[in-house]
N, C-alpha and C positions, 0 to 999 in steps of 0.2 A: 440392358442396364448400362449406364455410362460408367466408365472406369473411374477409380479414385483420383488419379492424377488430373484427368480432364475435369471432373466435377470440382475439385479443389481450385483449379486454375480459373474456372468460370466464375466462382464466388469471390476468390481473393483478388482477381485483377482489378475489381472496383468494389472494394468492401463497403464503401459508403453507400453506393447505389444498392448493394445487396441488403444492407440494413434498412434503407429507405423503403425497399419493397416489402420487407418483413414488417416494418412499422405500419404500412398502409393496409395490411390484411385486417379484415373487420374484427376478428376476435382479439388480435393484438392491440389494435387501436382502441377498442372498447376498454380493455384492462388498463392500458396505459393512461388513458383519459381519466379513468376512475382513480388511479393512483395519484396523478398529478393534482386532481381536484381535492383529494381528501387527506393526503399525507401531511399537509401543513397543520392539521389539527391534532396530530399524534404527538403527545408530549411525555408519554411514559411507556413502560413496557406493557402495562395492562391495555393501554390504548391500541398498541400495535397488535397484540395477540387477540384482542377483542374484536377486531375487524378482519374476518377470515379472507376477504378479497385482497386487502392491503398486505396482510401477513403472507399469504400464498405468493403474491406478486414478488414481494421482497425476497422470499426464500428461493424462488426460481431464478431471480436476478443473480444470486450468489451461488448458483449451482447446488442448492440444498433442497431441491424440490422433493426428493425421496424422504426427507426428514420433516416434512411439514406436519405430519401427524404428531411428532414428538414435542409437544408444547412445553411440557415440564422441563425437558432437556434444554430447549431453546431459551426458556426463561432464565435458567441458570447461566447460560451463555451471555444473555443480555444484561442480567442484573449485576454480574461481576465485571462486565465490560472487558477492555483489553489494555487498560493503562498499566496495570500491574502485571509483572512477569509471572506472578503466582495465580493469576486469575484462571478460571476454569477454561476459557477459550484458549489461552496461551498454553495450557497444559495439554491440550488435544493435539494429536499429530497432524491433523488436517487444518491448513491455514485458512480454509474457507470460513471457519467459524471466527477466527480472529478478525478477518475482514468484515464479517457480518456484525460483530460486536462493535467494531470501529464505526461502521456506518450508521448504526442506531444506538449511539451512546447517550443521547438525550442530554446533551450539555455536560457530560462528565468532564472532569479535569483532574488535576493533581494538586495537592497543597502540602505545605509543611510549616511547622511552628518551631520558633526558637525555644530555648530553655534557660532557666535561671542558673547561675553558677552553682556548682555542686558544693563549694565550700568558700569561705571568705578569702578574698584576694584574687579569685579567678574570674576572668571575663565571662559574661553570659554567652551561651552558645548561639550562633546565628541560625537562621533558617535557610535551608538550601535544597535545591531540586536539580536532578540530572535527568536528561531525557532517557527514556527506557531502551533507546536503540542508538547505535552509533551513526554519525553522519556518513553519507556516502562520499566517494572520492571527489565527486563533482555533481552539480545540479544544473539543469538547463532551464534558465529563467527568461530565455529570449522570446518565448511565446506567451501562453496563457497561464503558466504554472504560478501558483501562489502558495505561500505559507502564511497563515494568519492565526494569532492567538493573543489572549489578554493576559498581561502580567500585573498582578495586584498584590499590594502589601499593606498590612495594617501597621501603622507607625506607632500609635499609642491607643489608648482606650477609646478615643473619640475620633481619630483620623485614619482614613484608609484611602490610598491613592493608586492609580493604575495607568497603564499605557497599552494601547492595542498595537502589536507588532505586525507589520505586513512586509513580506519579502516578495517582490515581483519585479517585472521589467522596469516599471517606473521608479520604484523606491531604490532599486540597486543601480540604476543608470548613473554612471560617473563615479560609482564607488568600487566597481569591480573591473578587473582587466578584461574579462570575456563573459558576457551574459549567458552564453551557451555552456560555460564551464566554471560555474561559481564554486569556489573551493570551501571547505569547512572553515578555514580561517577567515575568509571573507564574509561568510554567513555570520560568524560570531561577532566580527567587527561591525557589521551592519546592524545587528540586533543591539549591540552596546551603544552604537550611535543614536539609535531611536530612543533608547532609555535615557541617554544623556540629553536629549532634546525634549524630555517630558518632565512631569512633576516628580518623577522617581529618580531624577539625577542625584547622584551621591548617596541614594538610599538603597539601590539594588544594583548589582553588578552582573554582567553576563560574560561568559567566555567559553573557551573550548577546553574540556577536561582532558586529562592525560590519555584517557581511553578513546578519545575521538568523539565524545558526545557533547551536546550543548548543555551548559549548566547555568543556573541562577543562584545568587546568594545575597542575602540581606547585608547591608553595610551600615556603618554609623556615619552620622553627619553632624557637624557643628558649623552653623552659619550664623555669624554675628551681625547680620543685617547690613543695610546700606552703609552705616557708619563704621562698620568694622570693629566696634567696641562692645564689650560685654554689656548686657543690659539695654534699655531702651524700648520704645513702643513704636507701633506703626511700621514704617519701612526700616526702622532701626531695630526692631524687635529680633531677638535671638531665636534660632531654631535648632533645637537639640533632639537628635534621634538616636536612640540606642541601636547598635548592630544586632543585638540578640535579646534574650529574655523571653519570658512566656507571653509577653504582649505582642512581640514581633511575629508576623506570619508572612507567608509567601504563597501565592496560589497562581496557577496557570489554568486558564479556562478557554474553551473553544469560542470562536466568533464565526459567523457566517463568512464564506469567501465573498470577494467582490464579484458582482454579476459577471458571468462569462469566464470565470477563472476555474482552473482545475487544481486540486490539492497536490502540493509537493510535500513529501514526508521528511521533515527535518527533526522528527522526534517529538515535537509538539504541534498542536493545531491540525492533526489529521483525524481526530475522533469527532468528526462534525455531526451535528444533529441532523435528523431526517429531512427537515424542510430545505436545508442548504445542500443536501446530498441528493435531492430528487432527480436532477438531471443525470448524475452519475449512475443512479439506480436504474432509471429507465433505459439508459444506454446499455447497461450490463444485461438487463432483461432482454433487450433486442438481440444482443450478441448470443446469450444463452438459447433463445428461441431458434435463432438461425442455425446454431451448432446442433441442437437437439433434432431439428427437422432434417438436417443433412445426415445426421447419425441414423435416422429411421430408415434411410435408403442405403447407407454405406457407413459403417462404423469408422472406416479409415478416414473418411472426409471429416467427420466430427473430431477425430483425434488430431488431424492435421490443422484444422482451424483453431482448436484449443491450444495446441503447441505453439502456433504462430502468435497467438494472443498472449500466452504466458511467458514465452522464452525471453523477451527483452528485460523481464524482471528477475531472471535467475542470476545467482551470484556464484553458485558452485554445483558440483555433481550431486551433492546431498539434497539440494532443492529439487532435483529431478527424482531422486529416490523417494522423497517424501510425498510424492504425487503419483498415484497409480497410473493416470492417463499419460503423464509425461514420461514415466518409466517405460510404458508400453511402446511409445514412439522411439525412445532411445534404444530400447532392447531390440526393436525391429531393425533399426538402422545399423547397429553394430553387431547383430546377430547373437545376442544374449538370450538365454531362456529366461522365463519369468522367475523371479526370486520367490522363495518360500516365505510365508508370513512369520515363520519361526526362525528366521535368520538371526545369527548372533551379531553383536556389534562389530566383532572382528570381520565377519563375512561381509557386512554392510560396507565396512571401511574399504575392504579390498574391491568390492564391486564399484564403490564410488571412485577409487583410484583408477579402475579400468575405464569407466565411463569418461573421466577426466582426460585420460590419455587419447581416447577415441574422438571425443567431442570437445571442441574449443567453446566453452560456455560463454566466454566473453564476446567471442565473435558474433554470437546470435543477436547482439544489440545492433548489428549492421543489417538493415532491411534486406540488402541484396544477398548476403550470406545466409540469413535466416530463410529466405525464400528458396534459396538453392537447397538448403538442408531439408525443408519440409517437402519439396518436390521429390528429393531423393527418397524420403520416407514413403511418399505416395506411390512412387514407382515400385519400390520393394513390396509394399503392401499389395499392390496389384499383382506382382509376380507370385505372391504367396496365397492370395485369396480370390483374385478376379481374372484368372488367366483367360477365361472365355470372352471377357468384355474389353480387355486392354488391348487396343489396336497395336501398340508397339510390340507387344508379345507375339502377335500373330506373325510377325516377320521372322520370329526365331523358333516357332513351334511347327510341328508336322515333320515330314520325312527329312531326315539329314539335318534338321535345325537344331538350335540351342534350346533346351527345355527350361521351364521356369525356375527350377531349382538352381541350375547353373547360372542363370542371370542373377538370381538372388545372391549367390556366392560372389559373383563379380562385383555387385553393388557393395556387398559387405566389406570386401577387401579394400574398397576405395574410401570407406567411411572416415578414416582418420587422415586422409590425404588432403 
């Protein structure tokens, strides 16, 4: 049996080639071809759950293969979606369900309506929407990343206008200081500029909320036409739009990404329908298949590959604690025992503090530092589980040598360094 460290390095040194080999396997290729050929006709929860092959493929892609039997449970996940913080998926501790609900949202969006004045003399209330999550410190739009969504507002009983917002390398070029580090303020300004260049100019405004989320709000407009004088027809006709009231509405809906783009999460536009998510799902399926096969031979390799995939998305030690596999890797590296499922919030907070002291989560976004961390895990895993097959350990075992437990302790003591 090949040791964990060697197996991980063989797969990770050229992950693209490893995934291509997995994609070429007859059973994987057959299921992927079926998914790609048929997912486009899925327009509802019933459509997805009604096709067992599509449903099973999607579940495996998101690491939920063991829950494929629980269709009633997954129906609730899908029907409530992930746009609301109170949705079923968002109330679950496992973020795989949130990711699944986002991927198969079937065109879900969010909407708001204005309201008439509560009493005489008060202005009618506007319609407003804030993104359900805060913007990150910066976004990399220098490559294929894109955020796309439709902003739509009903102006009166007979008129609705909209604009499709797209944030990518082309639309942001010349508008931001650094495409690889686009700030929340630059994102808000770019969205506002696209609105101002559309039919919604003066009728909807966008900006950055105090909490760091992207927000939209209906606004009032008085346009006196080409002559600038009240009254008139044709080009001189006046346009009067109320900022609020029961007639005014504001909606944000998903649109398919531009071909070849990958979704960037700015709070809106990430809950894309299945047809536009087909590529992302097939890639996730290949990754899951690769990790599962590796895990059949060596659990440590599966954990290493999974951690390497998830680590760049982590923001705090609590993200590690919320995932059993990530926790197992972290515990192995810093020498912590597995936590009890009955741990109190105070105990979890202390554990998170300890992990944060030993592991620089932010540094895991650096590929070189992440690779070094995962290799350290693999070496420790070998020391604890594969002493007979790890060639490096053979140098320290036997008469007068350093045993596996000692090597593990040495590795652990360096984890925070």
